[in-house]
C-alpha positions as CSV (number, residue, x, y, z in Angstrom):
1,X,-4.4,0.0,8.8
2,X,-2.4,-1.7,6.1
3,X,0.6,-4.8,6.7
4,X,2.9,-5.7,3.8
5,X,6.1,-7.8,4.3
6,X,8.0,-8.2,2.0
7,X,9.3,-11.8,0.4
8,X,11.8,-12.7,-1.4
9,X,11.1,-15.0,-4.4
10,X,14.9,-15.8,-5.0
11,X,16.6,-16.3,-1.5
12,X,20.0,-15.6,-2.5
13,X,18.8,-11.6,-3.9
14,X,18.9,-8.9,-2.2
15,X,16.2,-6.4,-1.7
16,X,16.4,-2.8,-2.7
17,X,18.0,-0.5,0.2
18,X,15.4,2.1,1.6
19,X,17.3,4.6,0.6
20,X,16.9,4.1,-3.0
21,X,13.8,3.1,-3.0
22,X,10.7,2.6,-0.6
23,X,10.0,-0.6,0.3
24,X,6.3,-0.3,0.1
25,X,4.0,2.3,-1.7
26,X,0.3,3.1,-0.6
27,X,-2.3,5.1,-2.8
28,X,-6.1,5.5,-2.4
29,X,-7.9,4.8,-5.4
30,X,-10.9,7.4,-4.5
31,X,-9.4,10.6,-1.4
32,X,-12.8,11.5,-1.0
33,X,-13.7,8.3,0.8
34,X,-10.6,7.6,2.3
35,X,-6.7,8.8,2.8
36,X,-3.6,6.2,3.3
37,X,-0.8,8.0,4.6
38,X,2.9,6.4,4.2
39,X,2.8,4.0,6.4
40,X,-0.8,2.2,5.3
41,X,-2.7,4.3,7.5
42,X,-5.9,4.1,6.3
43,X,-8.2,7.7,8.0
44,X,-11.8,7.5,6.4
45,X,-12.7,10.7,4.5
46,X,-16.5,10.6,3.8
47,X,-18.9,6.9,3.0
48,X,-18.5,5.0,0.4
49,X,-16.4,1.8,-1.0
50,X,-12.8,2.5,-3.0
51,X,-10.0,0.4,-3.1
52,X,-6.4,1.6,-1.3
53,X,-3.5,-0.2,-3.5
54,X,0.0,-1.0,-2.5
55,X,3.0,-1.3,-4.2
56,X,5.9,-3.1,-3.6
57,X,9.6,-2.0,-5.1
58,X,9.4,-4.2,-7.1
59,X,6.5,-3.5,-9.5
60,X,4.5,-6.3,-8.2
61,X,0.9,-4.2,-6.7
62,X,-2.1,-5.2,-4.9
63,X,-5.9,-4.1,-3.7
64,X,-7.9,-4.0,-0.3
65,X,-11.4,-2.7,-0.9
66,X,-12.2,-0.4,1.6
67,X,-16.2,0.6,3.0
68,X,-16.6,3.7,5.0
69,X,-20.5,3.2,6.3
């Protein structure tokens, strides 16, 4: 499971409300290797390596390398 948390750069500003946009979105670079749900839970599908991407509401993105044996 990929865990992400929101850290505001400017404490005076508020984050977008969840009714407007999801705080985090998750995507798999190769769904034949691993899938990820909307909560960040990763499910192995086949052998190989892929990246799981986490997109924050402010547009920042990070990737995590996943290897399925």
